[in-house]
N, C-alpha and C positions, 0 to 999 in steps of 0.2 A: 289813876289819872282822872282829873276833873272832867266832867262831861263836856264843858266848852273846849277843853284841849283836844278831846277826841273828835269833836266836830271840826275843829280847825285842821286836824290831821286828815280827816275824810275830805274836806274841801280842797286841801292842797293836793291830795292824790287825784281828785277829779280834775283839777286844773292842770296838773302835770301830765295827765293821760292824753291830752289833746282832743278829748271828746267834746269839749265845750270851749267857747270863747270867754266865758265868765260865769261866775256863780253868784246868784242873788242871795244875800243873807242880811243879818242885822249887824250894825256897827255901833259901838258906844258913842253917843253924842251927849255931852254934858251928863246930867243925871239919868238920862233915858237912852233910847235907841232909835235908830232910823235905818231904812233900807239902804243897802249899798251893793253895787255890782263889783265884786272882786275879780281881778284879772290875773292871769299867770304872772308870777313874779311879785305880786303885791304882798306886803306884810299883812298877816292875818291876826296880829296881836290885839287889834281892837274889835275883832269879830266877837259878837256876844249873842246871847240866846233870849234875853228877857230885858225889858218888857216886850211882850209879843206885839207884833205889828203885822197888818194884813199884807202879805207878799204876792198872792196869786194874781191880783189885778195888775200889779206893777209888772210882773213877769209877762203878762199878756201884752201890755203896752210896749215892752222892750222887744218882744218877738214880732209884734206888728210893725215896729219901726224898721226892722231889717229882716225881710223874708228868708234870708240865707243863714242867719245866725242860729247857733245852737247854744243853749244856756242851761246851767244847773241852778238848783235852788235847795236851800235847807228847808225841809218840809215837815211840819207836824202832821198828825193824823187828819185834822180838819182841813189843812191846806192841801194835802194830797187828794182828799175827797172832793174838795172844791175844784181842783184842776180836772178831775175826772168828769164832773158835771159840766164844766166849761168845754171840755173836749167833745162831749156828746153833742154840743150845740155849735160846734165849729168855731169856738172862740180861741182855742189853743190847739197846737199839734203836739201830742205827747211824744212823737218821734223826734222832736227837736229839743226835748227836755230830759235832763238827767237829775234825779233827786237824791239828796242825802237825807235819809229817813230818820227823823228824830222823835223818840217817844217822850211824852211829857212826864214830869215828876208828879208825885201825889199832890204836892203843893200847887203846882200849876193846874192840875186837874181840878182841884177844889176851887181855885180862883175863877175858873170858867164854868164850874158845875158841869163838867163834861162827862157824858156817858160813854165816850169812845175816844180815850186820850192817847191813841197810838196809831201809827200808819199800818199799811198792809204788810210791811216788812220793817225791821228795825236795824239801822246801822249803828245808832248811838242811843244809849239809854236802856232802861228796863221797862218791860210791859207792866203797867198797873191797871187794874180794872176800873171801869167807869163808876161814876157816882150819880145819884138822882138829884134833881133840883128840887129842894124842899118847897119852893114857891109854886112849882107845878103841882105837886101833890096837894098843897093847900088850896090852890085854885080849883082843883077837881072836886073838892068837897063842897064848893059853893053851888047854890041853885042857879038855874038859868037867869033868873032876875038879878041875883047877886053878882053873877059874872058880868051881866050887861052894865050894872052900876060900877063895877070895878073898872071896866075898860073905859067907861065914860069919864071917870075921874082921871085915869091915866092919860088918855088921849087929849083931855082938856089942857094938859100942860105942853102939848106939842107946839113948837114955834115954826114948824114947817121949814126947817133949815136944809132938808134933803140929805142930812148926814147919813141916815140909815141907808138910803138908796145909793149914795155916792160911794160909800165904803164897801158895799156888798159886791163880792166877786161874781155873783149870779145876776146882777143887774147890768145888762148890756144892750138894752133896746136902743136903737139909734134915735127914735122919737119916744120920749117918755110920756105916758098918759097922765102921770101925776103933774105935768105942766100944761095939761089941756084944761081950759076954763070950763069945759062942759062937765068935767068930773071933779076938778079941784080948783075952785075959784081963786084967782090971784088976789093977794092983799088981804085975805081973811085969816085971822088967827083967833083961836086954834081952828084947824080945818073942820068943816062941819062933820059931826059924828055920823057914821064911822068911815066915810068914804076913803080918805087918804090911806089910812092904815090897812083897811080891808082890801083895797085894790093892790097894795104892795104885798100883802100876805098872800093873796090869790096868785100873784106872779111868782111867788117863791115856792109854791107847792111842787114837790118833786125835784127841787133844786137845792133847797136849804140844807146845809150840812152841819149846822149848829156851831159855826165858828165864833159866834157871839160878837162879831165886830160891829153889827148894827147897834146893839145895846151899849157897847163900849163907846161908840161915837155919839150917842144921844146926850145932848146937854141937859135934857129934861129928866134923865134917869127913868125913862119909861121901860118897864121890864119886857121888852120885845121878845126875848128868848122864850118866855113862857108861851106866848101865842104861837111862835114858829115850832116849838117843840111839840105842842099839841097837834098842829097841822101835820108835822112830819110823822107823828104816831098814827094819825088817821090815814095817811097815804100808805103806810106799811100795812095797816089792818085791812084796808079796802083793796089794795092792789098788790100787796106783797113786795112793794118797792122800797128800797133803802137808798137814799141819795148818796152817791160816792162809793158804794160798795164794790161796783165792778164796771169796767168799761163796756162789758157785753150786755148788761141789763138795759133794756130800752125804757126810757121814762114813760110814765103812764099816759101822758098826753100824746106822745109819739106812737104808742101802741094803738090808741084810739084812732089817730089819723090813718095809720096803716090799715086798720080794720075797715074804716069807712071807705077808703079809696081802693081797697083790694090789693095793695102793694105790700 
């Protein structure tokens, strides 16, 4: 049976179980896909799996709109990990969520250069091992001066559309410092090097799960995943922390706060 048919069956079982009021998944729209909340009794014939679309942030909005609702979601590995990091920061309540766990194919893994293309458990699909991003390895061979010049060239193309921030499930500050003239002056393109992107990079440390949505959303094709992959590696080497690995792992900054306050 095709993978999409297996997902449709899993979604139907979840809807029929009465555990949730709806399941968030992708629906075919023209040549692409779009998020859709399937309800019990709905036809699932147009439920699809690709092109990938960021669902965790939409799930967060749906849950916030009705504090009593329980929802399901078809979740790839990066999306499950994203929800875990959101839950640690009180953005979503995992007790109100049921997931249909979907493993990515080798082709989907390669499309995202994903090093972890499967969730913690697999309902549909087969586990394939991750792959390394060749651009990350290439970047690591550069000297410090060459890296600086590389990012100067990349960031010079930025049109400050805020697409990377808006699409990111881990960007949820009520007041965004990237809209504060003290740090990022309004009406200036490209943003002065390197304030905009380094501020956002700093805010993703310990949260970024490598979903690649920021890079996919960037109209200037800036390879943001390279920067965040290197920062994610630094966090693991320095603190032993892997974003999204477990609900029980405290984020590095939370551990520092607890140590300072004695709680």
